[in-house]
DOVO-88367 format. One record per residue (C-alpha): residue number from 1; residue in one letter; x, y, z. Coordinates in Angstrom, 1 decimal. Layout:
N
(node NUM, 'a', (X, Y, Z))
...
END
This chain:
440
(node 1, 'm', (-55.1, 8.7, -3.9))
(node 2, 'r', (-58.0, 9.9, -1.7))
(node 3, 'q', (-55.6, 10.7, 1.1))
(node 4, 't', (-53.4, 12.7, -1.2))
(node 5, 'f', (-56.4, 14.6, -2.5))
(node 6, 'e', (-57.6, 15.4, 1.0))
(node 7, 't', (-54.1, 16.5, 2.1))
(node 8, 'f', (-53.7, 18.8, -0.9))
(node 9, 's', (-57.2, 20.2, -0.4))
(node 10, 'v', (-56.6, 21.1, 3.2))
(node 11, 'g', (-53.2, 22.6, 2.2))
(node 12, 'v', (-54.9, 24.8, -0.4))
(node 13, 'l', (-57.5, 25.8, 2.2))
(node 14, 'n', (-54.6, 26.7, 4.6))
(node 15, 'l', (-53.0, 28.8, 1.8))
(node 16, 'l', (-56.2, 30.7, 0.9))
(node 17, 'a', (-57.0, 31.3, 4.6))
(node 18, 'n', (-53.5, 32.9, 5.1))
(node 19, 'a', (-53.3, 34.7, 1.7))
(node 20, 'g', (-56.9, 35.0, 0.7))
(node 21, 'v', (-57.0, 38.7, 1.4))
(node 22, 'v', (-54.1, 39.4, -0.9))
(node 23, 'i', (-54.6, 37.1, -3.9))
(node 24, 'p', (-58.0, 38.3, -5.3))
(node 25, 'y', (-56.9, 41.9, -4.4))
(node 26, 'f', (-53.9, 41.7, -6.7))
(node 27, 'f', (-55.7, 39.9, -9.5))
(node 28, 'c', (-58.4, 42.6, -9.5))
(node 29, 'l', (-55.8, 45.3, -9.4))
(node 30, 'm', (-54.0, 43.8, -12.4))
(node 31, 'l', (-57.3, 43.6, -14.3))
(node 32, 'y', (-57.8, 47.4, -13.7))
(node 33, 't', (-54.2, 48.3, -14.7))
(node 34, 'q', (-54.2, 46.1, -17.8))
(node 35, 'n', (-57.3, 47.9, -19.1))
(node 36, 's', (-55.8, 51.4, -19.2))
(node 37, 'g', (-57.6, 52.7, -16.2))
(node 38, 'd', (-61.1, 51.9, -17.7))
(node 39, 'p', (-63.6, 52.8, -14.9))
(node 40, 'i', (-65.6, 49.6, -15.7))
(node 41, 'f', (-62.7, 47.4, -14.7))
(node 42, 'a', (-62.2, 49.5, -11.6))
(node 43, 'l', (-65.6, 48.3, -10.3))
(node 44, 'p', (-64.5, 44.7, -9.3))
(node 45, 'f', (-61.4, 46.1, -7.4))
(node 46, 'l', (-63.5, 48.8, -5.7))
(node 47, 'm', (-66.2, 46.4, -4.7))
(node 48, 'l', (-63.7, 43.8, -3.4))
(node 49, 'y', (-62.0, 46.4, -1.4))
(node 50, 't', (-65.2, 47.8, 0.0))
(node 51, 'f', (-66.8, 44.4, 1.0))
(node 52, 'r', (-63.5, 43.1, 2.3))
(node 53, 'c', (-63.7, 46.0, 4.8))
(node 54, 'i', (-67.4, 45.6, 5.6))
(node 55, 'g', (-67.5, 41.7, 5.5))
(node 56, 'm', (-66.6, 41.2, 9.1))
(node 57, 'l', (-69.2, 43.7, 10.3))
(node 58, 'l', (-71.8, 41.7, 8.6))
(node 59, 't', (-71.0, 38.6, 10.7))
(node 60, 'v', (-72.4, 40.5, 13.7))
(node 61, 'y', (-75.9, 39.6, 12.3))
(node 62, 'i', (-75.1, 36.0, 11.2))
(node 63, 'd', (-75.2, 33.3, 13.9))
(node 64, 'w', (-74.1, 30.4, 11.7))
(node 65, 't', (-71.4, 27.8, 12.6))
(node 66, 'a', (-67.9, 28.3, 11.5))
(node 67, 's', (-68.0, 25.3, 9.2))
(node 68, 't', (-71.1, 26.6, 7.4))
(node 69, 'm', (-69.5, 30.1, 7.0))
(node 70, 'l', (-66.2, 28.6, 5.8))
(node 71, 'n', (-68.2, 26.6, 3.3))
(node 72, 'l', (-70.0, 29.7, 2.2))
(node 73, 's', (-66.8, 31.8, 1.8))
(node 74, 'n', (-65.3, 29.1, -0.5))
(node 75, 'i', (-68.5, 29.0, -2.6))
(node 76, 'f', (-68.4, 32.8, -2.9))
(node 77, 'g', (-64.8, 32.5, -3.9))
(node 78, 'i', (-65.6, 30.0, -6.6))
(node 79, 'v', (-68.6, 31.9, -8.1))
(node 80, 'g', (-66.8, 35.3, -7.7))
(node 81, 's', (-63.7, 34.0, -9.6))
(node 82, 'f', (-65.6, 32.6, -12.5))
(node 83, 't', (-67.9, 35.6, -12.6))
(node 84, 'm', (-64.8, 37.7, -13.4))
(node 85, 'f', (-64.7, 36.1, -16.8))
(node 86, 'f', (-67.4, 38.7, -17.6))
(node 87, 'a', (-65.9, 41.7, -15.8))
(node 88, 'a', (-66.4, 43.8, -18.9))
(node 89, 'n', (-70.1, 43.8, -18.0))
(node 90, 'p', (-70.4, 46.3, -15.1))
(node 91, 'v', (-73.1, 44.2, -13.3))
(node 92, 'm', (-71.0, 41.0, -13.4))
(node 93, 'g', (-67.9, 42.9, -12.4))
(node 94, 'i', (-69.7, 44.3, -9.3))
(node 95, 'i', (-71.1, 40.9, -8.4))
(node 96, 'g', (-67.7, 39.2, -8.8))
(node 97, 'g', (-66.0, 41.9, -6.7))
(node 98, 'i', (-68.6, 41.7, -3.9))
(node 99, 'l', (-68.3, 37.9, -3.7))
(node 100, 'l', (-64.5, 37.9, -3.7))
(node 101, 'g', (-64.5, 40.6, -1.1))
(node 102, 'l', (-66.8, 38.7, 1.3))
(node 103, 's', (-64.8, 35.5, 0.7))
(node 104, 's', (-61.5, 37.3, 1.4))
(node 105, 's', (-63.0, 38.8, 4.6))
(node 106, 'w', (-64.5, 35.6, 6.0))
(node 107, 'i', (-62.2, 32.7, 5.0))
(node 108, 'w', (-59.4, 33.3, 7.5))
(node 109, 'p', (-61.3, 33.9, 10.8))
(node 110, 'y', (-63.7, 31.0, 10.2))
(node 111, 'f', (-60.8, 28.7, 9.2))
(node 112, 'l', (-59.0, 29.8, 12.4))
(node 113, 't', (-62.0, 29.1, 14.5))
(node 114, 'm', (-62.4, 25.6, 13.1))
(node 115, 'r', (-58.6, 24.9, 13.3))
(node 116, 's', (-58.6, 26.0, 17.0))
(node 117, 'r', (-61.6, 23.9, 17.8))
(node 118, 'g', (-60.0, 20.9, 16.2))
(node 119, 'k', (-56.7, 21.5, 18.0))
(node 120, 'l', (-58.6, 22.0, 21.3))
(node 121, 'd', (-60.6, 18.7, 20.9))
(node 122, 'e', (-57.5, 16.9, 19.4))
(node 123, 'd', (-59.5, 16.0, 16.3))
(node 124, 'f', (-57.6, 17.9, 13.7))
(node 125, 'h', (-54.1, 19.5, 13.2))
(node 126, 'i', (-52.4, 21.2, 10.3))
(node 127, 't', (-49.5, 18.9, 9.5))
(node 128, 'k', (-46.2, 19.3, 7.6))
(node 129, 'n', (-47.8, 17.7, 4.6))
(node 130, 'h', (-50.5, 20.3, 4.6))
(node 131, 'w', (-47.9, 23.1, 4.6))
(node 132, 'i', (-46.0, 21.4, 1.7))
(node 133, 'a', (-49.3, 21.2, -0.3))
(node 134, 'a', (-49.9, 24.9, 0.5))
(node 135, 'l', (-46.4, 25.7, -0.8))
(node 136, 'v', (-46.9, 23.8, -4.0))
(node 137, 'a', (-50.2, 25.5, -4.6))
(node 138, 'm', (-48.7, 28.9, -3.9))
(node 139, 'v', (-45.8, 28.3, -6.4))
(node 140, 'i', (-48.3, 27.2, -9.1))
(node 141, 'l', (-50.6, 30.2, -8.3))
(node 142, 'v', (-47.7, 32.7, -8.5))
(node 143, 'g', (-46.5, 31.2, -11.8))
(node 144, 'v', (-50.0, 31.3, -13.3))
(node 145, 'g', (-50.5, 34.9, -12.0))
(node 146, 'y', (-47.1, 36.0, -13.5))
(node 147, 'f', (-47.9, 34.3, -16.9))
(node 148, 's', (-51.4, 35.8, -17.0))
(node 149, 'n', (-50.1, 39.3, -16.2))
(node 150, 'k', (-47.3, 39.1, -18.9))
(node 151, 'a', (-49.6, 37.6, -21.5))
(node 152, 'q', (-52.5, 39.8, -20.5))
(node 153, 'l', (-54.7, 36.8, -20.1))
(node 154, 'l', (-56.3, 37.4, -16.7))
(node 155, 'd', (-59.1, 35.0, -17.5))
(node 156, 'v', (-56.6, 32.3, -16.9))
(node 157, 'a', (-55.6, 33.7, -13.5))
(node 158, 'f', (-59.2, 34.0, -12.4))
(node 159, 'g', (-60.1, 30.5, -13.7))
(node 160, 'f', (-57.2, 29.0, -11.8))
(node 161, 'l', (-58.2, 31.0, -8.7))
(node 162, 'g', (-61.7, 29.5, -9.0))
(node 163, 'l', (-60.1, 26.0, -9.3))
(node 164, 'i', (-58.1, 26.7, -6.1))
(node 165, 'f', (-61.2, 27.7, -4.3))
(node 166, 'i', (-62.8, 24.4, -5.4))
(node 167, 'f', (-60.0, 22.5, -3.7))
(node 168, 's', (-60.3, 24.8, -0.7))
(node 169, 'w', (-64.0, 23.9, -0.5))
(node 170, 'f', (-63.3, 20.2, -0.4))
(node 171, 'g', (-60.6, 21.0, 2.3))
(node 172, 'g', (-63.3, 22.7, 4.4))
(node 173, 'i', (-65.6, 19.7, 4.0))
(node 174, 'y', (-62.8, 17.3, 5.1))
(node 175, 'm', (-62.1, 19.5, 8.1))
(node 176, 'r', (-65.7, 19.4, 9.2))
(node 177, 'h', (-65.8, 15.6, 9.0))
(node 178, 'q', (-62.7, 15.4, 11.1))
(node 179, 'i', (-64.0, 17.6, 14.0))
(node 180, 'd', (-66.7, 16.0, 16.1))
(node 181, 'f', (-68.0, 19.3, 17.3))
(node 182, 'y', (-69.3, 20.2, 13.9))
(node 183, 'q', (-70.9, 16.8, 13.2))
(node 184, 'n', (-74.2, 17.6, 15.0))
(node 185, 's', (-74.0, 21.4, 14.9))
(node 186, 'd', (-77.0, 22.9, 13.3))
(node 187, 'y', (-77.0, 26.5, 12.1))
(node 188, 'k', (-79.7, 29.1, 12.5))
(node 189, 'i', (-80.1, 32.9, 12.5))
(node 190, 's', (-80.7, 34.3, 15.9))
(node 191, 'i', (-82.5, 37.7, 16.0))
(node 192, 'q', (-82.9, 39.1, 19.5))
(node 193, 'n', (-83.9, 42.6, 18.5))
(node 194, 'p', (-85.3, 42.8, 15.0))
(node 195, 's', (-85.8, 46.6, 14.9))
(node 196, 'k', (-82.2, 47.2, 16.0))
(node 197, 'l', (-81.0, 44.6, 13.5))
(node 198, 'l', (-82.9, 46.4, 10.7))
(node 199, 'l', (-81.5, 49.8, 11.7))
(node 200, 's', (-78.0, 48.4, 11.9))
(node 201, 'l', (-78.2, 46.9, 8.4))
(node 202, 'v', (-79.5, 50.2, 7.0))
(node 203, 'f', (-76.5, 52.0, 8.4))
(node 204, 'l', (-74.2, 49.3, 7.2))
(node 205, 'a', (-75.6, 49.6, 3.7))
(node 206, 'i', (-75.0, 53.3, 3.8))
(node 207, 'l', (-71.5, 52.8, 5.0))
(node 208, 'v', (-70.8, 50.4, 2.1))
(node 209, 'i', (-71.9, 53.1, -0.4))
(node 210, 'l', (-69.9, 55.8, 1.3))
(node 211, 'i', (-66.7, 53.7, 1.5))
(node 212, 'f', (-67.1, 52.8, -2.1))
(node 213, 's', (-67.4, 56.5, -3.0))
(node 214, 'i', (-64.3, 57.3, -0.9))
(node 215, 'r', (-62.3, 54.6, -2.7))
(node 216, 'y', (-63.5, 55.8, -6.1))
(node 217, 's', (-62.3, 59.3, -5.3))
(node 218, 'r', (-58.7, 58.0, -5.2))
(node 219, 'l', (-59.0, 57.0, -8.9))
(node 220, 't', (-60.5, 60.1, -10.4))
(node 221, 't', (-60.9, 63.8, -9.9))
(node 222, 't', (-64.1, 64.7, -7.9))
(node 223, 's', (-65.4, 67.8, -6.3))
(node 224, 'n', (-63.6, 68.7, -3.1))
(node 225, 's', (-66.8, 69.7, -1.3))
(node 226, 'm', (-68.5, 66.4, -2.3))
(node 227, 'd', (-65.5, 64.4, -1.1))
(node 228, 'l', (-65.6, 66.2, 2.3))
(node 229, 'i', (-69.4, 65.7, 2.7))
(node 230, 'i', (-69.1, 62.0, 1.8))
(node 231, 'c', (-66.3, 61.4, 4.3))
(node 232, 'l', (-68.0, 63.3, 7.1))
(node 233, 'l', (-71.2, 61.2, 6.5))
(node 234, 'a', (-69.2, 58.0, 6.6))
(node 235, 'v', (-67.7, 59.1, 10.0))
(node 236, 'i', (-71.2, 59.7, 11.4))
(node 237, 'v', (-72.5, 56.4, 10.1))
(node 238, 'l', (-69.5, 54.4, 11.5))
(node 239, 'a', (-69.9, 56.1, 14.9))
(node 240, 't', (-73.5, 54.9, 14.9))
(node 241, 'l', (-72.5, 51.3, 14.1))
(node 242, 'i', (-69.9, 51.5, 16.9))
(node 243, 'y', (-72.6, 52.6, 19.3))
(node 244, 'f', (-74.6, 49.5, 18.4))
(node 245, 'q', (-71.7, 47.3, 19.4))
(node 246, 'l', (-70.9, 49.0, 22.8))
(node 247, 'd', (-72.3, 46.0, 24.7))
(node 248, 'i', (-69.6, 43.5, 23.4))
(node 249, 'h', (-67.0, 46.3, 23.8))
(node 250, 'r', (-67.8, 46.6, 27.5))
(node 251, 'k', (-67.9, 42.8, 28.1))
(node 252, 'i', (-64.4, 42.2, 26.9))
(node 253, 'f', (-62.6, 45.5, 27.7))
(node 254, 'p', (-59.6, 46.1, 27.4))
(node 255, 'l', (-59.2, 43.3, 24.8))
(node 256, 's', (-61.8, 45.1, 22.6))
(node 257, 'l', (-59.6, 48.2, 22.6))
(node 258, 'a', (-56.6, 46.1, 21.8))
(node 259, 'a', (-58.5, 44.6, 18.8))
(node 260, 'i', (-59.5, 48.0, 17.5))
(node 261, 'n', (-55.9, 49.2, 17.9))
(node 262, 'r', (-54.8, 46.2, 15.9))
(node 263, 'g', (-57.0, 47.2, 13.0))
(node 264, 'v', (-55.7, 50.8, 13.1))
(node 265, 'v', (-52.0, 49.6, 13.0))
(node 266, 'm', (-52.9, 47.1, 10.2))
(node 267, 'n', (-54.4, 49.9, 8.1))
(node 268, 'f', (-51.4, 52.2, 8.8))
(node 269, 'l', (-49.0, 49.5, 7.7))
(node 270, 'l', (-50.8, 47.8, 4.7))
(node 271, 'l', (-52.7, 50.8, 3.2))
(node 272, 'y', (-51.7, 54.2, 4.4))
(node 273, 's', (-47.9, 53.5, 4.3))
(node 274, 'i', (-48.1, 52.3, 0.7))
(node 275, 'f', (-49.5, 55.6, -0.5))
(node 276, 'd', (-47.2, 57.6, 1.8))
(node 277, 's', (-44.0, 55.8, 0.9))
(node 278, 't', (-44.8, 55.7, -2.8))
(node 279, 'i', (-45.0, 59.5, -2.8))
(node 280, 'r', (-42.1, 59.9, -0.4))
(node 281, 'f', (-39.6, 57.6, -2.2))
(node 282, 'k', (-41.0, 58.0, -5.7))
(node 283, 'f', (-41.4, 54.2, -6.4))
(node 284, 'n', (-44.1, 51.6, -5.9))
(node 285, 's', (-43.4, 50.1, -2.5))
(node 286, 't', (-46.4, 47.7, -2.4))
(node 287, 'm', (-44.4, 44.5, -2.6))
(node 288, 'i', (-41.7, 45.7, -0.2))
(node 289, 'i', (-44.3, 46.6, 2.4))
(node 290, 'f', (-46.2, 43.3, 1.9))
(node 291, 'i', (-42.9, 41.4, 2.4))
(node 292, 'i', (-42.1, 43.4, 5.6))
(node 293, 'y', (-45.6, 42.6, 6.9))
(node 294, 'l', (-45.2, 38.9, 6.3))
(node 295, 'v', (-41.8, 38.8, 7.8))
(node 296, 'g', (-42.8, 40.8, 10.9))
(node 297, 'f', (-46.1, 38.9, 11.3))
(node 298, 'e', (-44.3, 35.5, 11.3))
(node 299, 'l', (-41.3, 36.5, 13.4))
(node 300, 'g', (-43.1, 38.8, 15.9))
(node 301, 'p', (-44.4, 35.9, 18.1))
(node 302, 'i', (-40.8, 34.4, 18.1))
(node 303, 'l', (-38.7, 37.5, 18.6))
(node 304, 'l', (-40.9, 39.1, 21.2))
(node 305, 'k', (-41.8, 35.9, 23.0))
(node 306, 'k', (-39.8, 36.8, 26.1))
(node 307, 'i', (-40.5, 40.5, 26.0))
(node 308, 'r', (-44.2, 40.5, 25.0))
(node 309, 'k', (-45.0, 43.2, 27.6))
(node 310, 'f', (-42.8, 45.6, 25.7))
(node 311, 'r', (-44.7, 45.1, 22.4))
(node 312, 'y', (-46.5, 48.4, 22.6))
(node 313, 'p', (-43.4, 50.5, 23.3))
(node 314, 'i', (-41.8, 48.7, 20.3))
(node 315, 'l', (-44.8, 49.7, 18.2))
(node 316, 'i', (-44.6, 53.3, 19.3))
(node 317, 'i', (-40.9, 53.4, 18.5))
(node 318, 'g', (-41.7, 51.9, 15.1))
(node 319, 'i', (-44.3, 54.6, 14.3))
(node 320, 'i', (-41.8, 57.3, 15.3))
(node 321, 'f', (-39.1, 55.8, 13.0))
(node 322, 't', (-41.5, 56.3, 10.0))
(node 323, 'l', (-41.1, 60.1, 10.5))
(node 324, 'w', (-37.6, 59.9, 8.9))
(node 325, 'n', (-36.7, 58.4, 5.5))
(node 326, 'p', (-33.6, 56.4, 6.6))
(node 327, 't', (-35.5, 54.6, 9.3))
(node 328, 'y', (-38.9, 54.5, 7.5))
(node 329, 'f', (-39.0, 50.8, 6.6))
(node 330, 'v', (-37.3, 49.8, 9.9))
(node 331, 'g', (-40.3, 51.5, 11.6))
(node 332, 'l', (-42.7, 49.5, 9.5))
(node 333, 'l', (-40.9, 46.3, 10.4))
(node 334, 'l', (-41.2, 47.0, 14.1))
(node 335, 's', (-44.9, 47.7, 13.6))
(node 336, 'a', (-45.3, 44.4, 11.8))
(node 337, 'l', (-43.4, 42.6, 14.6))
(node 338, 'f', (-46.0, 44.1, 17.0))
(node 339, 'i', (-48.9, 42.9, 14.9))
(node 340, 'g', (-47.5, 39.3, 14.8))
(node 341, 'a', (-46.9, 39.2, 18.6))
(node 342, 'd', (-50.1, 40.9, 19.6))
(node 343, 'n', (-52.1, 38.7, 17.2))
(node 344, 'v', (-51.2, 35.5, 19.1))
(node 345, 'i', (-51.9, 37.2, 22.5))
(node 346, 'l', (-55.3, 38.4, 21.3))
(node 347, 'n', (-56.2, 35.0, 19.9))
(node 348, 'd', (-55.4, 33.1, 23.1))
(node 349, 's', (-57.0, 35.7, 25.4))
(node 350, 'l', (-60.3, 36.0, 23.4))
(node 351, 'y', (-60.7, 32.3, 22.8))
(node 352, 't', (-60.6, 31.6, 26.5))
(node 353, 'h', (-62.5, 34.7, 27.6))
(node 354, 'p', (-65.4, 33.8, 30.0))
(node 355, 'n', (-67.7, 36.3, 28.4))
(node 356, 'l', (-67.3, 34.9, 24.8))
(node 357, 'd', (-68.4, 31.8, 23.1))
(node 358, 'g', (-65.3, 30.2, 21.5))
(node 359, 'e', (-67.1, 30.0, 18.1))
(node 360, 'r', (-67.5, 33.8, 18.1))
(node 361, 'a', (-64.2, 34.8, 19.7))
(node 362, 'f', (-62.2, 35.3, 16.6))
(node 363, 'l', (-65.2, 36.9, 14.8))
(node 364, 'i', (-65.4, 39.5, 17.6))
(node 365, 'k', (-61.7, 40.2, 17.2))
(node 366, 'y', (-62.0, 40.8, 13.5))
(node 367, 'q', (-65.2, 42.8, 13.8))
(node 368, 'l', (-63.5, 45.2, 16.2))
(node 369, 's', (-60.3, 45.1, 14.1))
(node 370, 's', (-62.4, 46.1, 11.1))
(node 371, 'i', (-63.8, 49.0, 13.0))
(node 372, 'g', (-60.3, 50.2, 13.8))
(node 373, 'n', (-59.3, 49.6, 10.1))
(node 374, 'i', (-62.1, 51.6, 8.7))
(node 375, 's', (-61.8, 54.3, 11.4))
(node 376, 'q', (-58.1, 54.9, 10.5))
(node 377, 'q', (-59.0, 55.1, 6.8))
(node 378, 'l', (-61.7, 57.7, 7.5))
(node 379, 'i', (-59.5, 59.8, 9.7))
(node 380, 'y', (-56.8, 59.8, 7.0))
(node 381, 'm', (-59.3, 60.6, 4.2))
(node 382, 't', (-61.2, 63.2, 6.2))
(node 383, 't', (-57.9, 64.9, 7.0))
(node 384, 'i', (-56.8, 65.2, 3.4))
(node 385, 'y', (-60.3, 66.1, 2.2))
(node 386, 'i', (-60.4, 69.0, 4.7))
(node 387, 'l', (-57.0, 70.1, 3.5))
(node 388, 's', (-57.8, 69.8, -0.2))
(node 389, 'y', (-61.1, 71.8, 0.4))
(node 390, 's', (-59.4, 74.5, 2.5))
(node 391, 'l', (-56.4, 74.9, 0.3))
(node 392, 'd', (-58.3, 74.3, -3.0))
(node 393, 'i', (-55.9, 71.6, -4.2))
(node 394, 'n', (-56.5, 68.3, -6.1))
(node 395, 'v', (-57.0, 65.5, -3.6))
(node 396, 'l', (-55.3, 63.1, -6.0))
(node 397, 's', (-52.0, 64.8, -5.4))
(node 398, 'f', (-51.9, 63.1, -2.0))
(node 399, 'f', (-51.8, 59.7, -3.8))
(node 400, 'd', (-50.3, 60.3, -7.2))
(node 401, 'q', (-46.9, 62.0, -7.5))
(node 402, 's', (-47.7, 63.0, -11.1))
(node 403, 'v', (-50.6, 65.2, -10.0))
(node 404, 's', (-49.5, 68.7, -8.7))
(node 405, 'g', (-51.0, 70.2, -5.6))
(node 406, 'a', (-49.8, 68.8, -2.2))
(node 407, 's', (-46.3, 70.1, -1.4))
(node 408, 's', (-43.7, 67.9, 0.4))
(node 409, 't', (-44.1, 70.0, 3.5))
(node 410, 'l', (-47.9, 69.4, 3.5))
(node 411, 'l', (-47.4, 65.6, 3.0))
(node 412, 't', (-44.9, 65.5, 5.9))
(node 413, 't', (-47.4, 67.4, 8.1))
(node 414, 'v', (-50.2, 64.9, 7.2))
(node 415, 'h', (-47.9, 62.0, 8.0))
(node 416, 'f', (-47.0, 63.5, 11.4))
(node 417, 'f', (-50.7, 64.0, 12.2))
(node 418, 'i', (-51.6, 60.4, 11.2))
(node 419, 's', (-48.6, 58.9, 13.0))
(node 420, 'l', (-49.4, 61.0, 16.2))
(node 421, 'g', (-53.0, 59.5, 16.1))
(node 422, 'v', (-51.7, 56.0, 16.0))
(node 423, 'i', (-49.2, 56.7, 18.8))
(node 424, 'v', (-51.8, 58.2, 21.0))
(node 425, 'l', (-54.2, 55.2, 20.5))
(node 426, 'a', (-51.3, 52.8, 21.1))
(node 427, 'g', (-50.4, 54.6, 24.3))
(node 428, 'i', (-54.0, 54.5, 25.6))
(node 429, 't', (-54.3, 50.8, 24.7))
(node 430, 'y', (-51.0, 50.0, 26.4))
(node 431, 'y', (-52.2, 51.8, 29.6))
(node 432, 'a', (-55.4, 49.8, 29.5))
(node 433, 'v', (-53.9, 46.3, 28.8))
(node 434, 'r', (-50.7, 46.6, 30.8))
(node 435, 'k', (-52.0, 44.7, 33.8))
(node 436, 'y', (-54.2, 42.3, 31.8))
(node 437, 'p', (-52.9, 38.7, 32.3))
(node 438, 'i', (-51.3, 37.2, 29.2))
(node 439, 'v', (-52.8, 33.7, 28.5))
(node 440, 'k', (-50.1, 31.1, 28.0))
END
């Protein structure tokens, strides 16, 4: 009985680590849509989105072991899920969204760090039984989510999500006991430059507020001039935070540039293309794009295994394909194949890099990826804010086909500009990493 419980718990942890970014996101989105667009119920979704973006940047200042942070991410998931019972209260909704956002941001990289350590030391492996347990949990979770959405009883969904996080928490504890490295590891906060840390946290707090404001502007009509000011301020603050991290960028270049490029492509595929394709094809393409991402992510390492050096040309071809409707989703699939293949290469290269501690390698990757993700968002939002301000049109027309303003020609021009930016960065990254040895 105990062995079954441990296997199921680790399987659930494996599920949440792989899908933890998506599950709370969709539950909070359903909560908002079920309550007729009530701004109060938008707060959990907005805070989750904001802190999911910011969460990895926070880990720059936290020098705790992976087992401790995985433990904390599960606890945040438990508390955040049950807090959503009281989402009608703005304060509780904000707290729940923040906790679920941080949990979504942290659970995968810290799980990956522990799993890699266990595999390296031959103390722990994800087995077939763990995957079966993950599949069972996923089927139940999908069923509960579907029922809750149809019956409009999302408290059931969040309650079950909290229960799933409890199993995941036990799974993390079991993993820690299996891996000798974490038995005697003590955690502490290491502060080498307190004044620089304080300044960085101030800028990070400002960036949180600005990204929240930018996200909120996609849900309601706001002043064009205010939108533009907020976005430009966010660009300045992000540039300052990037400056604070130049040391690590120089230590692992060109892998740092590859990680930033990964974040840009991820945002292009999972966020920008959803808005773009929904306007272009006049139907909600969220699920289609998510399936394309999962298929490409899983098949990329397999299909491109023997031609990994051509992954960047494949990405560039994919982005070009998105310029035309008939090849749009094929282009997204090629981009997803790149993400899957490049992800494996980055993991192996960073984990064995001489200038990085293995415990921090994946965190560095996701920190830099977050910078790329946020940068691509800000470039996109700044572009449409400048256009809406200059042409005096409603910025919501770039996201909602029922709002008049942006013409099809203007939307096509914006897509060309955004695509060109991704292609240029991919070309520069390809030039930088082309001679870097691929770790087998």
